[in-house]
N, C-alpha and C positions, 0 to 999 in steps of 0.2 A: 322604879326608874332611877337612873343615875343623874345627878345634877348636870346641866348643860352649862359650859363656860360661855362667856360672851362671844358672839359671832365676830369674826375678823374680816369677813368678805361677804358681800351681799350678792355678788354675781360672779359666775365662773364659766368659762368655755373650755372644753377639752376635745381631743380628737382620738377616740378609742380606735385602736388599730387591729388589724387582722393578724393571724399567725398561720404558718404552714407546718406540716409534719414532715420531718425528714426521716423517712422510714417509720413503720408502725407494726410492731409485733404483738399479736394477741396471744399471750403466753399461757393462760389457763382461765377456765371458768371457776368462779368462786362459789362457795356454799351459799352466799347470800343472793346469788343470781347475777351479780355483776361479773365483769371480766377484768383480770389483771392484764395490763399492757406494758409495752416499752416503746417509747417514741421520743424523738428529739423535736422540741418545739422551738420555732424561730419567728421573731416578730417581723411583720411586713408593713410597710407604710401605706397600705390601703386603709383608709380611715372613715369612720362615721363622724358626725359632729354632735356634740352634746353640750347643751347650755342649761345651767341650773341657777335660779335666783331665789332669794328668800321672798315668799309671796307677800306683796304689800297689803293684799286684802285678806291675808291669813286663810286662804282657801287653796288646798292642794290641787294642782293641775298638771296633767301630762299630755303633751301633744307630740305627734310624730309626722314625719313627711319622708318622701323618697321611697325606697324599696320596703316591702314587707309591712305596709301600713294597715293590713287587715288583722294584725295581732290585737287581741283584746287587751285593754289596759291592765287588767288584773294579772295577765299572763306575761306582761313585759318584764324583763329582768331588771330594768332600771327602777320600775315601780316596786318590785320585790326587794331590791336593795335598800330603797328608802324605807319601806315598811319594816325591814329587818332592823335597821338602826333605830327606827322610831319605837320599837319594842323595848329598847334598852336605854334610850336617852330621850329627854324631853325636847325633841327636835321640832322647831316650828314648821309649819307647812311650807313647801317650796313649789315653784313652777319649773317644770322640766320640758325642754324641747329637744327631741332626738331626730336628727336627719340621717336616715339610713342609706348608706352607700355600699356597705358590705352585704352581699346576699345571704339569706338564711338557708339552712339545710345544705350548706356548701362545704362544711368541714374547715371553715376559716376562723371560727371562734368569735364571730361578730357580736352575738348576744352576750357571750361570756365577757368580752372586753367591755361592752357597755355597762354590765353589772359591776365589774371591778372598778372601772373608772368612776362610776357613780359613788361607790363606797369611799374611794380616795378623795373625790371632790367634796363630798359632804363632811368628811373628816377635816378637811382644810377650812371649808366655809364656816363650820361651827366650832372650830378650834378644839376638836375632841382629843387630839393627840393620842390616837389609839395605838400607834406604832405598827410596824410591819407584821409581827407575829399575830396580833389581834385582827388586822385587816385580812390576812391570809386565812385565819380561822373563820371569819365571817364569809369570806369569798367561797370557801369550800362548801358552806351550807347552800349557797346559791347554785353551784354547779362544779363539776370536776375540772373544767378548763379555766374557771374563774381565777384561782390563785396565781396562775402563770402571769396574768396581766398586772398583778400588784408590782412585781419586780420588772416584768416586761423585757427580760433578757433571755438569751438562749439557755435552754435547760433540758436535761434528760427527765422525762416524766415516766414514773413507774407506778406500781399499785394500780388503782383505778384511773390513774392519770393525774392524781392529786399530790403525789410524792415527787418533789422537784429537786433535782441536783444541778446547780449552776454549771454551765460549760463555757470555757473561755475560748471561743472561736468566732470568726466573723466571715461573712460572705460579702463584705464590702468590695465594691468594684464590679459586682455582677448585677445584671438586670433580671428581674423576675417578670414573667408574663402569666397571668391567671385567666383561664377561660372556664365558663360554667354554662352548660346548656340549660334549658328550661326544665330542670329536674330538681325536685326537693327530696332529699333522702334523710329520713329521721334516723336518729341514733338507734332506736329500737329496730327499725327495718334493716339497718346495716348489720347489727349484731345477730339478728335472727338467722342469717345464713353463714355467719362466721364460724370457721373451724380453728380452734386454738392449737397452736403448735409453736415450738421455740423458733426464734429467728436464726438466720444463718450467719449473721454478722453482729459483732458487739457494737451497738449503736454509739456508745460513749466514745469508741475509738475512731469514729468517722472524722473527728476534728483533726486527726493527724494526716488526713488525705485530702486532696483537692476534689472539688465537686465533679471534675471531669472523670474521676475514677469510680464514681458511685454507680454508674449504669451497670446493670446486671448483678449488682451486689446488694444494693440498698433498695428495699421495696416496701410497699404498704400492703399488708396482708388482705385488707379489704378489697384490693383489686381482684383477688382470686374469684370472688363471687359477684361483686358489683359490675365488673367489666363484662361478665357473661349476661347479667340481667339488663345492663345498659351499655350496649356496644358502642354507643356514641362517645362514651368516656374513653374507651380504648382508642378510638379514632382521634380524639383530641391529643392524647399522649403521643401517638404516632406522628401527628402533625407537628408537634413541638420538636420532636427529634428530627423530622424531615426538614425543619426550618433552622436547624443548627444548635438546638439546645444541648448543653453538656449533661444535663440531667432533667428528667421529667417524672412526675408522679401525681397520683391522686392525693389530695390533702385530707387527713383525718378520715372520718366516716361519711363525708358528704360528697357532693357532686362537682366540686371544683378540681380542675387539673391545672398544675402549674409547670412551667418550664424555666430553667435557670440558664442564662446566656452570659457569655463573656462580653458581649456588646449588645446594644439595643437593636432588636430586630424589626420593630414597627410592623406588627402583624394585625393591626386593627381591621384592615380590609378582609383579611383571610378569615377572621373570626367574627364578622359583623352580625352573624345570626345568633351569637351567644353573648352573654355578659362577658366583657373583656376589659382587662386592666393591665397596664405594665408600669413598672417603676424601678428605681434603683434601690438595691438592698444596702442596709447600713451595717 
């Protein structure tokens, strides 16, 4: 183990946020069984709440509340992130409390955000001074979406989703609405029916166009199979367009559908049978 520097903070609270995919192309299946993809990732202010304190009784403890509380402790990515650091540093036990607001299996990256934020919080609490490259390296071990949340800025994701190229564009001034029916879609289930083929638009070029021009050009290839298997997802996308969205799409390989609006539509009543959230994009 490497020596641990003196701790600089005994308690920290953060708000791991979700992401959406602006387009997703499954470009090819790799020899290792994974798929290469191309997608633009964009942070969204739908957040979990994560608190970490140095354990005064020197006993590790993890508690969760809110959504997805049936996850076993050993499977939680926050716990895995702590254990990963503990393998390399003489980190004292901590107590962690995670309040889940981002639904799992939705393609919103909630678990990945929790893991990345845990790494960054522990880095600060224990004054490890790992630096961004090392944090990204560790985050990649935990999951393909995790590195994105280290920078937490718009980026083009390629490779297995872990090769990130920063993109300088903003959707500030738009409202996003996210709806998710009571459907959990695992990554394995989504990829099982996926057919790899090149996309029809260069995703990196989308920043040159307004969101109102994306409809019919920018799409998520998982919709080709998941909308057939789960027609309620297609219905959600249609409902967003019927309500005035300038663009709507499935996010990632999960079951959340989002709509981007130029003004707040207040659709809570319309989607009351689903998980629903709306907020301003930054």
